[in-house]
matplotlib code that plots the C-alpha trace (Angstrom):
import matplotlib.pyplot as plt

x = [-7.8, -7.0, -7.5, -8.7, -8.1, -10.9, -10.2, -7.6, -6.4, -2.9, -2.9, -1.2, -1.8, 0.7, -0.2, 2.7, 1.8, -1.2, 0.0, -1.1, 0.6, -1.3, 0.6, -0.6, 1.9, 2.2, 1.4, 3.8, 4.8, 3.7, 7.0, 6.8, 8.6, 11.5, 11.5, 11.5, 14.4, 16.5, 15.9, 17.1, 20.1, 21.6, 20.6, 22.9, 25.8, 25.6, 25.3, 28.5, 30.3, 29.0, 30.1, 33.4, 33.5, 32.1, 34.9, 37.9, 37.1, 36.5, 40.2, 41.6, 39.7, 41.2, 38.9, 36.7, 34.2, 31.9, 33.7, 30.7, 28.3, 29.7, 30.5, 26.1, 26.0, 28.2, 26.7, 22.7, 24.0, 26.0, 22.3, 19.7, 22.6, 22.4, 18.2, 18.8, 20.7, 18.0, 15.1, 17.4, 18.1, 14.0, 12.7, 14.6, 13.6, 12.1, 8.9, 8.1, 4.8, 2.6, 2.7, 0.3, 1.0, -1.9, -1.4, -3.1, -3.1, -3.4, -1.8, 1.6, 1.4, 4.8, 3.4, 6.3, 7.6, 5.3, 6.6, 8.2, 5.1, 5.3, 4.4, 1.3, 1.7, 4.4, 3.8, 5.3, 3.3, 4.6, 8.3, 6.7, 5.3, 8.4, 10.6, 8.1, 9.2, 8.9, 8.0, 6.5, 3.6, 2.4, -1.8, -3.1, -7.1, -8.0, -7.6, -9.1, -12.3, -11.6, -11.3, -13.9, -14.3, -15.2, -16.7, -14.8, -15.5, -13.1, -12.7, -12.9, -10.4, -9.9, -8.7, -7.7, -6.5, -3.1, -3.4, -3.4, -2.6, -5.0, -3.2, -4.5, -4.8, -4.1, -3.5, -2.4, -5.3, -8.1, -12.2, -13.0, -9.5, -10.2, -13.8, -12.2, -9.7, -12.3, -14.0, -10.7, -10.0, -13.5, -13.9, -10.3, -10.9, -14.1, -14.6, -12.7, -14.2, -17.9, -19.2]
y = [15.5, 18.4, 16.5, 18.5, 17.3, 18.5, 21.9, 22.5, 19.2, 18.4, 16.1, 16.7, 15.3, 15.5, 14.6, 13.2, 12.0, 9.4, 8.5, 10.9, 10.9, 11.4, 12.3, 12.3, 13.5, 12.7, 14.8, 16.1, 14.4, 16.0, 18.1, 14.8, 12.5, 15.2, 15.0, 11.8, 11.6, 14.0, 11.5, 8.8, 10.8, 11.7, 8.1, 6.9, 9.4, 7.1, 4.2, 4.8, 5.5, 2.1, 0.2, 1.5, 0.8, -3.1, -3.4, -2.1, -4.1, -7.0, -6.7, -6.0, -8.8, -12.0, -14.8, -16.3, -14.7, -12.8, -12.6, -14.9, -12.2, -9.2, -11.1, -11.6, -7.9, -6.5, -8.0, -7.3, -3.5, -3.8, -4.8, -2.3, 0.5, -0.5, -1.1, 2.7, 3.8, 2.6, 4.9, 8.0, 7.5, 6.8, 9.6, 12.3, 10.6, 12.7, 11.1, 10.5, 11.2, 7.8, 7.9, 6.3, 6.3, 6.2, 4.0, 2.4, -1.2, -0.1, 1.4, 1.5, 2.4, 3.4, 3.7, 6.1, 6.9, 8.2, 9.6, 8.4, 7.0, 5.6, 2.1, 1.4, -2.2, -4.6, -7.1, -7.9, -5.3, -2.6, -3.7, -3.4, 0.5, 1.3, 0.1, 0.2, -1.0, 0.6, -1.6, -0.6, -2.6, -2.7, -3.4, -4.4, -3.5, -6.8, -6.0, -3.4, -4.8, -5.2, -1.4, -0.8, 2.4, 0.6, 2.6, 2.2, 3.4, 6.4, 6.5, 5.4, 3.6, 3.1, -0.6, -3.1, -6.9, -7.7, -11.1, -12.3, -9.3, -6.1, -3.1, 0.1, 3.1, 6.3, 6.3, 9.6, 11.2, 12.7, 10.7, 13.2, 13.0, 9.3, 9.6, 11.9, 9.1, 6.5, 8.1, 9.2, 5.0, 4.4, 6.8, 6.2, 2.3, 2.2, -1.7, -2.3, -0.7, -1.9, 1.8]
z = [-21.0, -18.4, -14.9, -12.2, -8.4, -5.9, -4.1, -1.9, -2.6, -2.3, -5.0, -8.5, -12.0, -14.5, -17.9, -20.5, -23.7, -23.2, -19.4, -16.7, -13.2, -10.3, -6.9, -3.2, -0.9, 2.7, 5.9, 7.2, 10.8, 14.3, 16.0, 18.6, 16.1, 16.3, 19.6, 19.8, 17.0, 19.7, 22.3, 20.3, 19.3, 23.2, 24.0, 21.3, 22.8, 26.2, 23.7, 22.2, 26.0, 27.4, 23.5, 23.9, 27.9, 27.8, 25.0, 26.5, 29.7, 27.8, 26.1, 29.2, 31.7, 32.4, 31.1, 33.3, 35.5, 34.2, 30.3, 29.3, 30.6, 29.4, 26.0, 25.7, 27.2, 24.1, 21.9, 22.4, 23.4, 19.5, 18.4, 20.3, 19.3, 15.3, 15.8, 17.2, 14.5, 11.5, 13.8, 13.4, 9.9, 9.8, 12.0, 9.6, 6.5, 4.0, 3.1, -0.9, -2.2, -3.8, -7.5, -9.5, -13.1, -15.2, -18.4, -21.2, -19.8, -16.6, -13.5, -12.0, -8.2, -6.2, -2.3, -1.6, 1.8, 4.4, 7.3, 10.3, 13.1, 16.3, 16.3, 18.3, 18.7, 19.0, 16.4, 13.1, 12.0, 14.1, 12.6, 8.8, 10.0, 11.1, 8.8, 5.4, 2.0, -1.2, -3.9, -6.9, -8.9, -12.0, -11.7, -15.4, -16.6, -15.6, -12.3, -11.9, -12.1, -8.2, -7.3, -4.6, -2.3, 0.9, 3.4, 7.0, 10.6, 11.3, 6.6, 3.3, 1.4, -2.1, -2.9, -5.7, -5.7, -7.5, -7.6, -4.0, -2.8, -1.8, -2.1, -0.4, -3.2, -1.6, 1.8, 2.6, 0.5, 2.2, 2.0, -0.9, -2.4, -2.5, -3.9, -6.4, -6.9, -7.8, -10.3, -12.5, -12.4, -12.5, -15.8, -17.3, -17.3, -17.4, -19.0, -16.5, -13.0, -12.4, -11.6]

ax = plt.figure().add_subplot(projection="3d")
ax.plot(x, y, z, "-o")
ax.set_aspect("equal")
plt.show()
């Protein structure tokens, strides 16, 4: 059975035997993200000068006086530099599309890797948004009973409960694409998904 995504959609569907693979690419990040990456690169140049200068001073300075402060400063400066290097890696990392494998027993969801996005808040969720984890999740037919298309203030969400975790499927898709995917999953797993 050939499955055709909505018109003008970036979603691709590939059939391999009895399973179908739905690929949902993330949108390209704005150019300002790369400007932030270039700024961090320049900052790292200054960071390296400060790191070498402080280490040299620490090695040549007699013990006492400001030695304890310089050791503390050097440790904090090193941690800041390592964080900046991780951020640079993340800024210039290519995004990997979301993949949903439709199998007979259920589906396999790979969230992919979204493009870098500047965190808005300073909470722990901002840290996880800065460095997202990519974990493949198997969702069986019985768990697909919880598949819902939920309407929100700005956009709808396609969710499924996998154990104690609520998973947002097709987070990179448009509302029309999510509605299409909900219908595709509902038709394919019709005994499991309530209409």
